[in-house]
N, C-alpha and C positions, 0 to 999 in steps of 0.2 A: 478584435475583441479585447476589452480591457482586462477581464478576468483577474480580480484582485485576490482570489483564493489560490495562491501559488501551490501550496501543498494540500489542497482540498481533496483528499482521498482520490487516488490516481485517475479513475475514470471521469470523475467530475472535473478534475483539473484538465483532462484531455479534451472534454467537450467545451470547456470554458476558454482554454488558452490556445489549443491547437486545432480543434476540430477532432483530433485523435492524437494519442501519444502511446508510447510503449516502453516497457522496461526490457532492456536487452543487454547482451554482452557482459554478463555478471562475472566477476573474478573474485574468488574468496582468497584472502591472504592470511598469513599467520601459520599456526601449527596444523598438523594433520588431525582432523577431528573424526574420531572413529564411529561415534554413535549417530543419532538421527541426522540425516542429510535430506535436502530438497534441491532438486535441479530440474526445473520445468521451463518449457518454452511454449507459449501460446500464440496462435494467430489471432489477430484482432480485426474485426469488421464492424462497420457501422452502416446500417441500411444495406447490408450485403456487400459493401464495397471494402476491399482490402485496405487497411489503414495502418498496419504496423505489426509488431510482435511484442509479446510480453514474456520476459524471462525472469525467473525467481530462483535464486540460489542461496543456500545458507547451510549452516551446520551447527550441531549441538553436541556438547560433551561435558559430563560431570557438572551439570547444572549451569553451564555457560552456553551462550549462543553468539554467532557472528553472521552477519548478512551484508551483502554489498549489491548495489544495483545501479543500472543506468536507465534513465527515462528519456526516450527520444521519439520524435515523429518518424513516420515511415509510410510505405505504400504510396498511393496517389497523393495523399495530403502532405506527405513529406516533401513533395516537390515545391509546395508553396509555403510551408512553414517548417523551418529547420530549427528545432529546439532540442536541447540536450541537458539532462540533469543526471549527475552522478551522486550516489549516496551510500554511506555505509554506517552500520550501527553494531554495537556489541553490548553485552550485559549478561544478566542472570535470568534463568528461566526455570520454572517449576510447573509442570503440567501446562496449563494455558495461561499462567501468570508470568508476565515479562516485566523485568526491571532493568531498563537500559542504563548503561554507564557513560556512553558517549555516542554522539551522532554528528556526522560530517556530511555536508551537502555542497556541491558546486553546481551552479546553474548558468546556462548560456542560452538565452532566448533568441539569439541572432541579432538582437538590438542592444542587449546589455548582459553583463556578467555579474554574478554575485556569489557570495560564499556564506554559509551558515554553519556554525559549530555550537553544539550544546553539550555540556557535561552535567552529571547528576551527582548529588550528594544527599543521601537519605531519601531517594526517590524524587527529589525536587530538582527540576531542570534549571540550568543557568546558561544564558546565551553569552558565549565568550567571543563569538565572531558573528557579524551580521546585525541587521536592524531588528528592533522589537516594535510591538504595537501597543495598544491600550491595555492589554492584559499583562500583569506583572508575572514574569516567570516564577517568582517566589510563591505565587498563589496556585501553581499548577502541579503540586505534588501528586504523585500517583499516575500521571499521564505517561504515555510512551511517545516516541518520535515517529514520524511518517514511515520510515523504512522498516522499523520494527513492526508497525501495524500491518504493512503490506506482507511482510514475511509471516507474521502470525496468521493471517488469513489464508495464505497460499501454501504453507508448509505441509509436507506429508505428516500424517498423524496416526496414532493408534486408534482402535475402534472406540474407546471410551472418550476420545477427544473430538470426534466428528461433530460438527456444527456447534462446538462449544467455544465461543469467543465473544467477549464483551470488553472492549478497551476504549479508553478515552485518549485522544491524541492531541498533542500540542506541538506546533511547528515553529515556535518562537514568536508567533503573533496571534494565532487562532486556536481555539479548542473545538474538537469535534469528537464524534463517537462512531465506532464501527462495531456492529453486532451481528452474530450468527445465531440462529435458533431453529426449532421445529424440524428436526430430522425426520424424514419419512421415505419409504421406498419409492423409487421411480424406475420401473423396469429392473435392470441389474445395477442401478446406481442408487445413491442416496441424495435426496434433494433437501437443501436448507433454504430457509428464508434469511435474507440479509438486509441490513439497512445501514446506510451512512447518514449521519445527522450533524448538521452544523449547530454548534452550541453557543459560542461566544467569540467576540473579536472580529466578526464579519461585518461588512458594511451593511447599511440598511437596505441598499438595492440588492445585495446578494441574498439577504434573508427574505426579502419580499419576492424575489424571483423564485426561489425554492430552498427549503431548509431540510427536507427529507428526501433521500434517494434510495428507494428499495431495489433489491436485486435478488436473483436466485443463483445459488451455487450448487454444483453437482460434483459428488465424490464417486470414484470407482475404487474397488478393492484391488490391491496389488498382489503379486505372486507371493510376497512374504507376509501377507495378512494385514498390511497397513492400508491406509486410505489416502488417496491423492485427489486433488481438484482436477477435474477434466473439462469443466465448462462453466462459464459465468455469463449470465444474461441480465442486462439492466436497461431500463428506459432512461434515456438521457435527454438533455435539452435539444439534442440534434437527431433523435431517433433511437432505435434499438441498437445497442452495442452488444456484440457477442465475442467472447474469447473462448477458443477451442484449443485444447492441448494437442500438440503435435507429437 
């Protein structure tokens, strides 16, 4: 599979590049962060077949956040496609508004290795390591990096932040959007509608293939009164993908 959209919102990336992939083995570095924490592990299946794990870990304190992740193939499909991405991001956060300051990514597709680093000044990204595309980073002010977008979608939240996310993401080459909306009860959980949308910088074939990827995200209430993501269901180019929290 050629899969040009390398950081194309993680499950789209999984279907395009790997057949499936997962975030796992996250290690948060730096100071001890006392306030909001997220530490989640999901089992990932596609068409009912185990395909990997998704782990999300991050922390927030005094208006700052840090998050680190590893994306890699696993399960049965990991036997035929060994791919690994490591990424970390940090910056400022206020409610559901994220303002990254730095993003680092290392990629190993089994065939090639690459590294991307972006720093931000006044909300505008600058690619300081790695290749760029047709979009000028200087025109991408207000966007967040891929790891920040993943963390923002999967972090534990207070009740007033459930299903509240609308971010535009820039990976150094492409611009896209991740949005959550329409919270409603679903048994003892809360169901959100979600959508990943390709916006700019993608090839004509990628846009013709599919530009919108809807999904459903389910929250459950925790013992301390917060809400955490328990399940994600999305229709992909390769069938129904389901992530279930372990």
